[in-house]
N, C-alpha and C positions, 0 to 999 in steps of 0.2 A: 734276236730283234726286231720287231716290229716294222713292216714294211709299209709305210705311207705312199700316198702316190707321188712324192716327189723325193722317197729316198731307199756247344761246339755243348777234391772233387776236391770243385776244387782240385786242379793240378799241381804239384808240385813235383812236378818232373825234373826241372835245374837250377831247384836252388840250390843250399848246400848237403854234405851226406854228412850223417853223425860217426864219429868212432862209437867205442863202446859205450863212453858215460855219457851223461845226458849236460855234462854241463863244455865237452873237450867239443870238439867242432873241426871240421873236415873239409878246404877247400875245394868247389868243384869247377874247374878249369876248361876252357871249352877243349883244348887238347890233350886234358887226364880225365876222361869221361872212365866213371867205375860204374858199374849196377849195384843200385841199391832198392831196396824196400820202402812202398811208400806208404804208412797206413793213416788214414783221415777218418777219426773216429770222435764223435763228440755225442754223449749220451744223456738223456733227459728226463724228466722228473712226469714226461707225457707218459699217459700210459698206450703204447702201440708198438707195434712193431719196429725195432729200433736197428738201425744201418750202421756197417763198417765199411770203407772204401782198403781195398788191398792192390797196390798196384807195383809197378816198376820204374825206376826213371828210364829216360830213353836221351838218346843224343840229340845233338841240335836240329841234326837233317832229318829225323823222324818223323812222321806223320800219326797223332793219334797216340792213346796211350795205351800200354799194356797190362794187361791185369795179371795178377797172381794169381793164379788156381789151384785147385787143390789143396788151399791152405784148413788149416784146423784153425776156429776160432772162437773164442771165448773169454767170457769176463766173469768173476767172481767177486761173492762180497767175503766180508767180515766174519758172516754165520753160515761158510759153509754153503750158500747158495750158488748155484751154477748155472750159466745162460747163454746155449751153444748157440752158436749161428751156422746157417747152408748159404752155399754160395746160391747166386738167383742173380743171372742177367748182368754179372760182371760185379757186382756186391754182394757184402755176407749180411745176410738178416737174422732177424735172432727169430730161433724155432717156432717163440711164442711171442704174442705180446707183452711187454714187463715196463715197470718204471723203477729209475731209482729213487732212494728214499732217503731222509735223511739222518744222519749219524751213522751211518753205516762205509765201510770202508768198500773199493772199489779195484780190482788190476784185470790189465787187458793182457792178452795173450795170444799169439798168434805162431802156430808151427808152420813153415812152408812146408811143400813137400818134397824139399832136399834137406828139411831134419834139422832146420835150423829154431832156434826158440825165438820169439818177442816178447819181451815182455815189460809194460809198463811200471811207472811208479805206482802207488797207491792214491785215488783220488777219492772227495767228498763231496755231497750235493751242496751248491753254495745255496745263499740264503734264497727262499722263495717272497719275489716281488714282482706281482702285477702291473703289465703296461698301465699307466694312467688314464693315457687317452691320445688317441691319434687326429691333430687336427690340421686339416685345409682352411688356408687363405690366401685372398690375392695379395700380391706382392710384387715387388721389383728388387729382381738380382742386382750384382753389384756391376754388371754390365748394361743394366739400365734397362732390361728384358721385362716386360710385366707377363705374369703367369699366376701359377697356383704352386706357395709353400707349403710341403706337409711335414707337419712338426711331430716327435711324437714323444711323448713327456711318463715321467716316471719318477716314482717316490718312497726313501724304504727311512721311514722313521726310526728306524731304529742305526742308521748309517750303518748298514753291513754288508750293503750292495758293492757300491761303489766299484765295481768293471762290469762294462756292462757292450756287448758287441750284440750287432742288426742287422737283417738282410730282410728285404721283401720281395713280395708278390706282388707285380700288377696285373688287372686285367683289364681291359678296354671293349667296349662295345664299338662296332663298326658296322656302318649301312652304308652300302655302295650307292652312292650320289648319281650315278646314272642308270640307277637300274630299270630294265624296259620288261612290259610282260609280256613282249614277245621275243625271240631268241631266233637267231638264223644261222640254219645250215647248209651245206653242199646237198645236193643232190643229184649231182653229176658233177663233171669238167667242166661246164661251163653253164651249171645252174642251179638256181637258189630257193630256199623255198622259208618260212618264216612259220613258226608254232608256238605253241604256249610254253612261255619259259616258267622254268620252277622257281617258286618264289622263295625257295631257303635257299638260292644265293645270293640274297639282299641285305641281311645280319648274321654278322659273323661275330665272334669272341677271338680275341688275343691272349696270350698269358706269359708275361716276361720272367724273369727271377734280377734281381741286382747283383752285381758284378761286383762290385767294389767292396773291401772289407772297411763297416762299418763302425767303428769303436767310440768309446765315449767312457771317462772317467770322472768322478769326484772329490779326488781327495782334495783339491786347492778349494772346493764350494764350502761355505759354512754347512751346508744340508747337504743330504746327497740323493738328490733333485735333478733331473735330466728334462733337460729342452732341447731336442735335438733337431733342429731341419732336417729331413733326413731323403728330401727329394723336392725339383722344384721342378716344373714344367712349365714350358714357355707355353704363352695364350695359343697360338700360331702351332701348337703341336698338335697333330689327327687323332692322338692317343685320349686325348679328353674330349676328340669333336661332341660325342653323344654322352656316353654317362663312362665313368670311371671307377675302379674299384682297386684297394690296396691293402695287401694283410702285411700287415708289419712285425715280425717276431725277434722277440728280445731274447736274449741269452744273457747271462748274469754267471760272468766267469772269477775264478781265481787269480791270484796275480801273475803265477807261473803261464796261465792259458792266454790274460791279457798281452802281457809282455811277449809272447809267441807268436799271435795274431796280429802286434801292431810293428814288429819285427818282418813280420811278409808283408806288411802293408807299404812300409818305407822300401823294401827290398823291389816290390813289385810295382811304385807309383801308382799315383791317387788314379790314374783311370782307367784301371782293369785289376781283379784278382789274382796273383800269383802268377804272375809272366811266365810263363813253363820253359823259358830260353835263358835265362838270367843267373848266374852266377850269384856267389854270396857265401853267407858265415850265419848259423842261426844255429839254436838249441833244440829238441824237444825231450820227452822225460821216456822216449822206449829205449831200451836196447837189447840188444843180442846176448844173452845169457849163457851161451853154449860156444860162440864163434868170436873170438873179438875181434876177430877181423871183419866181421861181417859190415854191413853199412844200415843204416835205415835211416829214413826220416819222417817224423811224425811229431803227433800227439794227442793221446788219450785226455779227454776232457770229458769232467759231468758238470754239468751245468743247469742250472733252473730256467723254465723254458716258461715262456707266456707270449701270447698274440693278440691283434685286435685286427680288425676289418671295419673300413669304412667304404662310405660310395660319394659321388655326388655327380652331377650334370654339370656339360658345359653352360648353358643357362642359367646355373645357379651363380653364377663370378661374374660371366658375359654376357647379360640377357639381349644386349641389341644389336649380336653381332653373328655372321652367321659360320656354322660350325666349319673348322678348318677341315682339309682335306692335304695328303700327301701328295697325291699328283694335281697336276691343273683340271685334266678332266677333259681339255678340247674336242669339238665333234672335228670330224674327220669323215669330209666329202668323198664318194667314188662313184665315179660314170660306169654302170653295171654295164659293159660291151665290152666287145672282143675284134682288135685289129684294126680299132679306129686312132686316129692320130689321138685323142682324147679321152681313148677309154684305158679304162681302169678294172677289168675285170678278175685279170690273173692276179693283180695285186690285192686284189679284196680276195678273191677263192685262199692265198696264201694264208692271210690271216684269219680267217676263219676256220682253216683245219689245222691251224696251229694254236688257235685258241688264245690270238694273241691279242686280238678285238675284240668288242660284243656290239651288237646293234640296238641302235640308237632310234632312228626313223627313217621313212624313205618316200618318196614322190615317184610311180615311176621307176625308172633305172637310175632314178641320184639315191644315192644311199648317204647316211649318215652314220660313223662305225666311232667309238671308242677304246683308249686302251681297257684291255679285258679287266685288270681292277679296280678299275672306276664303276665297271655292269657287272660283275661278280665279285662278289670280297673271297668266296671259296678256292681263288686262284693264287692265296697268299694265305687265307686265317681259315678257321675251323668254324662252321656252324652250329657246330653243338654248342647249345646252352650251358655253362657249368652248373652244376649241381646247390653252389651257394645263392647263385644269381638273383638278385633282387631290382624290379624296376621302382 
């Protein structure tokens, strides 16, 4: 706490447990915990290092997720091609980049170190249908707030896509609003000095991923066309205060995969993806083929993928308004002396040594400081510009 002068695979840990069949389900209750393997696998037509997560369920009172280490993970197709995965930082990554292709059947197999073999139903690549556009527009939401509505558009003239799932990754530029070219440091128990500030503490970039399960289907429409509002950002949200970018990711799924994710969404609620401490019922397409008592949660999904990135500036939509920021960034005065009734030197030293406040200005012993995040964006963000960033 600052002292002024007056003063987290998608985690599937607690959904339901599968029995050995993909349609038979097992209810997990708070007082009937049973360990299960959790498998998260979505392979796409991107040429890349594919990833598969293999973890275990945990109890309600547990913290974090326990990885299933030492497993043998592979994907095979119907032309006898085998893609091996190796353990890497809590996930399993393909030994070499590869992409799934049309008109082939793929099967996942996971053998855990205790000898249990988990195998998926065969899956095929869905229709390849790229995102048509991602469009930001000035809008008002249902609460009457003004902001920027971002909409993703897609269209399949063959009407074979039908089932869509979306994720996004947003990156935004942060400029410290009260940055100073000078920095204050302590040189002793009761002394300070001003030095040149590092200009790399002024501008930063933060990236966050979507958490919701975002789905769309076009079964009830005349055309296989998506126009989905995917993100609304209020005008006073600091993340669009300077320059903002969003990367929208589209997965075209089959009916089973769509139903699986839709069930997860309904179970976890609208506010977050896969609440880890909720019981429920759900069916996947993976089972243990050598132990009918082994429980497994997960879905092996083959999906066509496309993505699109856009940028916009705050002034593009709000040309006459100052950039919003998450902190009021008020000046806090200090009288830098010790022992007197109005002296605040000890408090000022405390804030400086703990990087809680940064220098703004001074006149003799009268100093003005500001909360550190207002003068140094590296206290909560990164000053490394992403390789994709453009101005």
